[in-house]
matplotlib code that plots the C-alpha trace (Angstrom):
import matplotlib.pyplot as plt

x = [-28.0, -28.3, -25.2, -25.1, -23.9, -21.6, -20.5, -17.0, -16.5, -16.4, -12.9, -12.3, -11.9, -8.4, -7.8, -6.2, -8.2, -7.2, -9.0, -6.7, -4.7, -1.8, 1.4, 4.8, 7.7, 11.4, 13.7, 17.4, 16.1, 14.1, 10.7, 7.6, 3.9, 2.5, -1.1, -2.1, -5.0, -7.4, -8.5, -12.1, -10.7, -8.4, -10.6, -8.0, -4.9, -1.5, 2.1, 4.4, 7.7, 9.5, 8.8, 7.3, 4.3, 0.6, -1.2, -4.7, -7.9, -9.0, -5.4, -4.3, -1.2, 0.7, 0.7, 3.8, 5.3, 8.1, 7.0, 8.1, 6.0, 2.3, 1.9, 0.5, -0.6, 2.9, 4.1, 1.0, 2.6, 5.3, 2.8, 3.3, 1.4, 3.5, 2.9, 3.2, 6.2, 7.9, 7.6, 9.0, 12.0, 12.7, 16.0, 17.4, 17.0, 19.9, 19.7, 17.8, 19.8, 18.3]
y = [-21.4, -18.4, -16.4, -12.8, -10.1, -7.9, -4.4, -3.4, -0.8, 2.8, 4.2, 7.0, 10.5, 10.8, 7.1, 5.8, 3.1, 1.8, -1.2, -3.9, -5.1, -3.0, -4.6, -3.4, -5.0, -4.6, -4.5, -3.4, 0.0, 0.5, -0.2, 0.1, 0.1, -2.1, -2.5, -5.0, -3.6, -6.0, -5.5, -4.6, -1.9, -0.4, 2.3, 4.7, 4.6, 5.1, 5.4, 2.6, 4.1, 0.8, 0.5, 3.9, 2.1, 2.7, 0.6, 0.3, 0.4, -3.1, -4.3, -5.7, -3.9, -2.8, 0.6, 1.3, 4.2, 4.6, 3.6, 6.1, 4.7, 4.9, 8.4, 7.4, 10.9, 12.3, 9.7, 9.7, 12.1, 9.5, 6.8, 5.1, 2.6, -0.3, -3.3, -6.3, -7.7, -4.3, -4.0, -7.5, -6.8, -3.1, -3.9, -5.8, -2.9, -0.9, 2.9, 4.6, 7.0, 9.7]
z = [13.3, 11.0, 10.2, 11.4, 9.1, 11.1, 10.0, 10.2, 13.0, 11.7, 11.8, 14.2, 12.7, 11.4, 11.4, 8.2, 6.3, 2.9, 1.3, 2.7, 5.7, 6.8, 8.2, 9.1, 7.1, 7.9, 5.0, 4.5, 3.4, 6.6, 8.1, 5.8, 6.4, 3.6, 2.5, -0.1, -2.2, -3.9, -7.4, -6.4, -4.0, -6.7, -8.4, -9.7, -11.9, -10.3, -11.5, -10.1, -8.9, -9.6, -13.3, -14.1, -15.7, -15.0, -12.5, -14.1, -12.0, -10.8, -10.6, -7.3, -6.0, -3.0, -1.2, 0.9, 2.8, 5.4, 8.9, 11.5, 14.4, 15.0, 13.7, 10.3, 9.3, 9.1, 6.6, 4.3, 1.8, 1.2, 0.3, -3.1, -5.1, -6.5, -8.7, -6.4, -8.3, -8.5, -4.7, -4.2, -6.5, -5.7, -3.8, -6.8, -9.3, -10.6, -10.1, -12.9, -15.0, -17.2]

ax = plt.figure().add_subplot(projection="3d")
ax.plot(x, y, z, "-o")
ax.set_aspect("equal")
plt.show()
């Protein structure tokens, strides 16, 4: 039997869609909406808040923001792009002093 190519449903207007799967994670610092972005979906450079280094285009990484319930739009300004290892180790870091 031939395989059917199915299109992904078009998101509703205002629905948040980022190249990956979003899940809610609970950590000691609160609940976070976390999306893992593949290298092929990463088309821009970002600054990682964990190490203050650049995340180059085509680098797989994590996008995370505080989860305040199903109202995604209100928390989008708090969205940050992290290196995957920086996100995993963010609670083990010492406070940065300048």
